C-alpha angles and dihedrals in degrees: 000000000000092000091051092050091047091050091048092049092048091050093051094046094049096044116107143115139238127212129187125202131179123242087203130226120324115190094209135355097221137023115269118206115252092235097053141101113237110203116193114220121171139338109256139178130210137180143192127196131196131179126201140166121228149108101258123055110253123235122236110265119217089238090064092051089048090051090053091049091048090049090054093046091050091063092069120053112238097013113150102176145359124245128205093012120191117187139189132193119209118190123188119196122198112187118215130179102282103002142019135242114228123196114188121191123187116197123187131185126189147124114287111225139187120222121209108195122215100006100099114130105231120206 
């Protein structure tokens, strides 16, 4: 009887599901001044993860997307923005007795770029 209860408890505690959704394509992460040179550097990735307990699945706040973009920019010295950004949101749900544990991970990939303001050669 104890083995059956232990097996049932292990099954319930390890049950869960994971979903992945796309954030879509974002041309650039930040505004670049019209009179600036944008210099592409390297392709980078960044991520941000949050965990919460509740009954209703949480949305993805803009601050979490911004944290993932900042994580990606921090991997290249002097990067001011990301170009051609593609993002994904992965949410893992672990059901417990009266509530659920939600882990949300935002991953972004793009080209880190440096912006030099006011040095554009106008014709």
